[in-house]
PyMOL commands that place a pseudoatom at each C-alpha (Angstrom):
pseudoatom trace, name=CA, resn=MET, resi=1, chain=A, elem=C, hetatm=0, pos=[87.367, 102.229, -5.914]
pseudoatom trace, name=CA, resn=SER, resi=2, chain=A, elem=C, hetatm=0, pos=[84.979, 104.201, -8.133]
pseudoatom trace, name=CA, resn=ARG, resi=3, chain=A, elem=C, hetatm=0, pos=[85.470, 107.739, -9.334]
pseudoatom trace, name=CA, resn=VAL, resi=4, chain=A, elem=C, hetatm=0, pos=[82.806, 110.436, -9.450]
pseudoatom trace, name=CA, resn=ILE, resi=5, chain=A, elem=C, hetatm=0, pos=[82.641, 113.849, -10.987]
pseudoatom trace, name=CA, resn=VAL, resi=6, chain=A, elem=C, hetatm=0, pos=[81.144, 116.515, -8.753]
pseudoatom trace, name=CA, resn=THR, resi=7, chain=A, elem=C, hetatm=0, pos=[80.642, 120.194, -9.457]
pseudoatom trace, name=CA, resn=ILE, resi=8, chain=A, elem=C, hetatm=0, pos=[81.763, 122.347, -6.513]
pseudoatom trace, name=CA, resn=PRO, resi=9, chain=A, elem=C, hetatm=0, pos=[81.812, 126.143, -6.258]
pseudoatom trace, name=CA, resn=ASP, resi=10, chain=A, elem=C, hetatm=0, pos=[85.359, 127.537, -6.460]
pseudoatom trace, name=CA, resn=GLN, resi=11, chain=A, elem=C, hetatm=0, pos=[85.307, 129.001, -2.949]
pseudoatom trace, name=CA, resn=LEU, resi=12, chain=A, elem=C, hetatm=0, pos=[84.190, 125.705, -1.424]
pseudoatom trace, name=CA, resn=LEU, resi=13, chain=A, elem=C, hetatm=0, pos=[86.892, 123.846, -3.336]
pseudoatom trace, name=CA, resn=ASN, resi=14, chain=A, elem=C, hetatm=0, pos=[89.518, 126.332, -2.140]
pseudoatom trace, name=CA, resn=THR, resi=15, chain=A, elem=C, hetatm=0, pos=[88.359, 125.842, 1.457]
pseudoatom trace, name=CA, resn=LEU, resi=16, chain=A, elem=C, hetatm=0, pos=[88.443, 122.068, 0.996]
pseudoatom trace, name=CA, resn=ASP, resi=17, chain=A, elem=C, hetatm=0, pos=[91.977, 122.223, -0.358]
pseudoatom trace, name=CA, resn=GLN, resi=18, chain=A, elem=C, hetatm=0, pos=[93.124, 124.439, 2.516]
pseudoatom trace, name=CA, resn=GLU, resi=19, chain=A, elem=C, hetatm=0, pos=[91.680, 122.050, 5.096]
pseudoatom trace, name=CA, resn=ALA, resi=20, chain=A, elem=C, hetatm=0, pos=[93.207, 119.035, 3.363]
pseudoatom trace, name=CA, resn=LYS, resi=21, chain=A, elem=C, hetatm=0, pos=[96.601, 120.745, 3.261]
pseudoatom trace, name=CA, resn=LYS, resi=22, chain=A, elem=C, hetatm=0, pos=[96.392, 121.645, 6.994]
pseudoatom trace, name=CA, resn=GLU, resi=23, chain=A, elem=C, hetatm=0, pos=[95.748, 117.992, 7.809]
pseudoatom trace, name=CA, resn=ALA, resi=24, chain=A, elem=C, hetatm=0, pos=[98.280, 116.646, 5.292]
pseudoatom trace, name=CA, resn=ARG, resi=25, chain=A, elem=C, hetatm=0, pos=[95.521, 114.667, 3.597]
pseudoatom trace, name=CA, resn=THR, resi=26, chain=A, elem=C, hetatm=0, pos=[94.302, 114.394, 0.057]
pseudoatom trace, name=CA, resn=ARG, resi=27, chain=A, elem=C, hetatm=0, pos=[91.208, 116.123, -1.184]
pseudoatom trace, name=CA, resn=SER, resi=28, chain=A, elem=C, hetatm=0, pos=[89.641, 112.707, -1.769]
pseudoatom trace, name=CA, resn=GLU, resi=29, chain=A, elem=C, hetatm=0, pos=[90.261, 111.625, 1.825]
pseudoatom trace, name=CA, resn=VAL, resi=30, chain=A, elem=C, hetatm=0, pos=[88.547, 114.720, 3.169]
pseudoatom trace, name=CA, resn=VAL, resi=31, chain=A, elem=C, hetatm=0, pos=[85.597, 114.322, 0.796]
pseudoatom trace, name=CA, resn=ARG, resi=32, chain=A, elem=C, hetatm=0, pos=[85.208, 110.627, 1.720]
pseudoatom trace, name=CA, resn=GLU, resi=33, chain=A, elem=C, hetatm=0, pos=[85.226, 111.539, 5.418]
pseudoatom trace, name=CA, resn=ALA, resi=34, chain=A, elem=C, hetatm=0, pos=[82.632, 114.256, 4.822]
pseudoatom trace, name=CA, resn=ILE, resi=35, chain=A, elem=C, hetatm=0, pos=[80.380, 111.817, 2.979]
pseudoatom trace, name=CA, resn=ARG, resi=36, chain=A, elem=C, hetatm=0, pos=[80.727, 109.203, 5.740]
pseudoatom trace, name=CA, resn=SER, resi=37, chain=A, elem=C, hetatm=0, pos=[79.928, 111.841, 8.340]
pseudoatom trace, name=CA, resn=TYR, resi=38, chain=A, elem=C, hetatm=0, pos=[76.879, 113.003, 6.385]
pseudoatom trace, name=CA, resn=ILE, resi=39, chain=A, elem=C, hetatm=0, pos=[75.556, 109.449, 6.036]
pseudoatom trace, name=CA, resn=GLU, resi=40, chain=A, elem=C, hetatm=0, pos=[76.119, 108.731, 9.748]
pseudoatom trace, name=CA, resn=GLN, resi=41, chain=A, elem=C, hetatm=0, pos=[74.345, 111.956, 10.697]
pseudoatom trace, name=CA, resn=LYS, resi=42, chain=A, elem=C, hetatm=0, pos=[71.335, 111.037, 8.553]
pseudoatom trace, name=CA, resn=LYS, resi=43, chain=A, elem=C, hetatm=0, pos=[71.267, 107.564, 10.122]
pseudoatom trace, name=CA, resn=GLU, resi=44, chain=A, elem=C, hetatm=0, pos=[71.340, 109.047, 13.633]
pseudoatom trace, name=CA, resn=GLU, resi=45, chain=A, elem=C, hetatm=0, pos=[68.576, 111.504, 12.726]
pseudoatom trace, name=CA, resn=ALA, resi=46, chain=A, elem=C, hetatm=0, pos=[66.396, 108.656, 11.428]
pseudoatom trace, name=CA, resn=GLU, resi=47, chain=A, elem=C, hetatm=0, pos=[67.025, 106.625, 14.590]
pseudoatom trace, name=CA, resn=PHE, resi=48, chain=A, elem=C, hetatm=0, pos=[66.139, 109.646, 16.731]
pseudoatom trace, name=CA, resn=ARG, resi=49, chain=A, elem=C, hetatm=0, pos=[62.900, 110.191, 14.789]
pseudoatom trace, name=CA, resn=ALA, resi=50, chain=A, elem=C, hetatm=0, pos=[62.011, 106.514, 15.269]
pseudoatom trace, name=CA, resn=ARG, resi=51, chain=A, elem=C, hetatm=0, pos=[62.655, 106.728, 19.046]
pseudoatom trace, name=CA, resn=GLN, resi=52, chain=A, elem=C, hetatm=0, pos=[60.677, 109.966, 19.172]
pseudoatom trace, name=CA, resn=ALA, resi=53, chain=A, elem=C, hetatm=0, pos=[57.730, 108.385, 17.350]
pseudoatom trace, name=CA, resn=GLU, resi=54, chain=A, elem=C, hetatm=0, pos=[57.828, 105.442, 19.772]
pseudoatom trace, name=CA, resn=ALA, resi=55, chain=A, elem=C, hetatm=0, pos=[57.826, 107.837, 22.733]
pseudoatom trace, name=CA, resn=PHE, resi=56, chain=A, elem=C, hetatm=0, pos=[54.826, 109.668, 21.280]
pseudoatom trace, name=CA, resn=ARG, resi=57, chain=A, elem=C, hetatm=0, pos=[53.005, 106.347, 20.882]
pseudoatom trace, name=CA, resn=HIS, resi=58, chain=A, elem=C, hetatm=0, pos=[53.668, 105.542, 24.544]
pseudoatom trace, name=CA, resn=MET, resi=59, chain=A, elem=C, hetatm=0, pos=[52.507, 109.006, 25.587]
pseudoatom trace, name=CA, resn=ASP, resi=60, chain=A, elem=C, hetatm=0, pos=[49.314, 108.582, 23.579]
pseudoatom trace, name=CA, resn=GLU, resi=61, chain=A, elem=C, hetatm=0, pos=[48.674, 105.177, 25.180]
pseudoatom trace, name=CA, resn=ALA, resi=62, chain=A, elem=C, hetatm=0, pos=[49.212, 106.652, 28.643]
pseudoatom trace, name=CA, resn=ARG, resi=63, chain=A, elem=C, hetatm=0, pos=[46.862, 109.533, 27.825]
pseudoatom trace, name=CA, resn=LYS, resi=64, chain=A, elem=C, hetatm=0, pos=[44.174, 107.099, 26.704]
pseudoatom trace, name=CA, resn=LYS, resi=65, chain=A, elem=C, hetatm=0, pos=[44.613, 104.976, 29.849]
pseudoatom trace, name=CA, resn=THR, resi=66, chain=A, elem=C, hetatm=0, pos=[44.258, 107.983, 32.146]
pseudoatom trace, name=CA, resn=ALA, resi=67, chain=A, elem=C, hetatm=0, pos=[41.445, 109.711, 30.237]
pseudoatom trace, name=CA, resn=GLY, resi=68, chain=A, elem=C, hetatm=0, pos=[38.549, 110.489, 32.545]
pseudoatom trace, name=CA, resn=SER, resi=69, chain=A, elem=C, hetatm=0, pos=[40.610, 109.996, 35.707]
pseudoatom trace, name=CA, resn=ASP, resi=70, chain=A, elem=C, hetatm=0, pos=[41.968, 112.655, 38.024]
pseudoatom trace, name=CA, resn=PHE, resi=71, chain=A, elem=C, hetatm=0, pos=[45.577, 111.775, 37.070]
pseudoatom trace, name=CA, resn=SER, resi=72, chain=A, elem=C, hetatm=0, pos=[47.697, 114.805, 36.194]
pseudoatom trace, name=CA, resn=GLY, resi=73, chain=A, elem=C, hetatm=0, pos=[50.985, 114.266, 34.411]
pseudoatom trace, name=CA, resn=SER, resi=74, chain=A, elem=C, hetatm=0, pos=[52.094, 117.757, 35.402]
pseudoatom trace, name=CA, resn=ASP, resi=75, chain=A, elem=C, hetatm=0, pos=[51.367, 117.092, 39.078]
pseudoatom trace, name=CA, resn=PHE, resi=76, chain=A, elem=C, hetatm=0, pos=[53.232, 113.787, 38.842]
pseudoatom trace, name=CA, resn=ILE, resi=77, chain=A, elem=C, hetatm=0, pos=[56.321, 115.494, 37.397]
pseudoatom trace, name=CA, resn=ILE, resi=78, chain=A, elem=C, hetatm=0, pos=[56.230, 118.288, 39.992]
pseudoatom trace, name=CA, resn=LYS, resi=79, chain=A, elem=C, hetatm=0, pos=[56.037, 115.740, 42.813]
pseudoatom trace, name=CA, resn=TRP, resi=80, chain=A, elem=C, hetatm=0, pos=[58.839, 113.680, 41.263]
pseudoatom trace, name=CA, resn=ARG, resi=81, chain=A, elem=C, hetatm=0, pos=[61.075, 116.760, 40.922]
pseudoatom trace, name=CA, resn=ASN, resi=82, chain=A, elem=C, hetatm=0, pos=[60.341, 117.780, 44.499]
pseudoatom trace, name=CA, resn=ARG, resi=83, chain=A, elem=C, hetatm=0, pos=[61.330, 114.309, 45.723]
pseudoatom trace, name=CA, resn=LEU, resi=84, chain=A, elem=C, hetatm=0, pos=[64.578, 114.494, 43.764]
pseudoatom trace, name=CA, resn=ALA, resi=85, chain=A, elem=C, hetatm=0, pos=[65.335, 117.939, 45.190]
pseudoatom trace, name=CA, resn=ALA, resi=86, chain=A, elem=C, hetatm=0, pos=[64.635, 116.702, 48.740]
pseudoatom trace, name=CA, resn=ASP, resi=87, chain=A, elem=C, hetatm=0, pos=[67.066, 113.797, 48.239]
pseudoatom trace, name=CA, resn=GLU, resi=88, chain=A, elem=C, hetatm=0, pos=[69.933, 116.128, 47.280]
for i in range(1, 88): cmd.bond("trace and resi %d" % i, "trace and resi %d" % (i + 1))
show_as sticks, trace
zoom trace
């Protein structure tokens, strides 16, 4: 396992040490978990942005297909919600 040197403000280090002590873990274990969590969060954010971009592409395609027609997305959603409410 590699070692790294990181500069951390004293107050943050004190908080880290307190949390590690509460959990009966080493400082290194807590830091490794924090890094894993950070990396996972960034991965999830990137996946969300990719899904969001795909959704926008689909919305743009739908807009192009319905351009010039009397189709209203808002009316469609209102009717759909009303049907759901009637089914309840």
